C-alpha positions in Angstrom: 1.4 -28.7 -4.9 1.4 -27.8 -8.6 0.0 -24.2 -8.1 2.4 -23.1 -5.6 4.0 -20.6 -8.1 0.8 -18.7 -8.7 0.0 -17.5 -5.2 -1.1 -14.1 -4.5 -0.6 -12.2 -1.2 -3.9 -10.7 0.6 -4.1 -8.9 3.8 -7.3 -9.6 5.4 -8.8 -7.6 8.1 -11.3 -9.2 10.0 -13.0 -9.5 13.6 -14.2 -12.7 15.5 -17.6 -13.4 16.2 -17.6 -15.8 19.6 -20.3 -18.4 20.0 -22.6 -16.1 21.9 -22.8 -14.0 18.9 -20.9 -11.0 20.4 -18.5 -9.4 17.9 -15.1 -8.7 19.0 -14.2 -4.9 18.7 -10.4 -5.3 18.0 -9.5 -5.7 14.3 -7.2 -8.6 13.3 -5.0 -8.5 10.1 -3.5 -11.5 8.5 -1.8 -12.0 5.4 -2.7 -15.2 3.6 -1.2 -16.7 0.3 -3.8 -18.1 -2.1 -4.8 -18.1 -5.8 -7.8 -15.8 -5.3 -9.4 -13.9 -2.7 -12.3 -16.4 -2.2 -9.7 -19.2 -1.3 -7.8 -16.8 1.0 -11.1 -16.3 2.9 -11.8 -20.1 3.0 -8.4 -20.6 4.4 -8.9 -18.0 7.0 -12.1 -19.3 8.1 -10.8 -22.8 8.5 -7.8 -21.6 10.5 -10.1 -19.5 12.9 -12.5 -22.5 13.4 -9.5 -24.6 14.6 -8.6 -21.7 16.9 -12.1 -21.9 18.6 -14.1 -19.0 17.1 -17.6 -19.7 15.8 -17.6 -17.2 12.9 -15.5 -14.4 11.4 -16.7 -11.0 9.9 -14.4 -9.7 7.1 -14.0 -6.1 7.0 -11.3 -5.5 4.2 -9.4 -7.5 1.7 -6.4 -6.0 0.1 -3.9 -7.3 -2.2 -0.2 -7.3 -1.5 2.1 -6.3 -4.3 4.8 -8.6 -5.2 7.9 -7.7 -3.2 10.3 -10.1 -4.8 9.9 -8.4 -8.1 12.4 -5.8 -8.8 11.0 -2.5 -8.7 11.9 -0.1 -11.5 13.3 3.2 -10.1 11.5 6.5 -11.6 13.8 8.7 -13.8 14.1 12.3 -12.6 13.9 15.0 -15.1 16.7 16.9 -15.4 16.3 20.5 -15.7 17.9 21.7 -19.0 20.6 24.4 -19.1 18.2 27.1 -20.8 16.1 26.5 -17.7 19.1 27.5 -15.3 19.8 30.4 -17.4 16.6 31.7 -17.9 16.0 31.3 -13.9 19.4 33.1 -13.2 18.5 36.0 -15.5 15.2 36.4 -13.8 16.6 36.3 -10.4 19.5 38.9 -11.4 16.6 41.4 -13.1 14.5 41.1 -9.8 17.4 41.8 -7.5 18.5 44.6 -9.8 15.1 46.2 -9.5 14.9 45.7 -5.7 18.6 47.3 -5.6 17.2 50.2 -7.7 14.2 50.9 -5.4 16.3 50.7 -2.2 18.9 53.4 -3.5 
């Protein structure tokens, strides 16, 4: 197939409706590769009809992020030397104040 490179993956949460019209209480989740949401729903409906369900009720469709793409790590901000010096001066001043109150 030509369009296999443009597949997006969707997590579809759905419930099955049997032939008597009773909705199954348990949720089912399936990951489907399709070009868009509508085609993902059609694929799910066709596979569920083959499995013997009369209809399905779709509750939620979430797009799955591409896990094959390399993730860019976030850079942590380093505290500057002046920040460390200011923090140490503050700690020394607070401890000197505390010691002067104790003695």
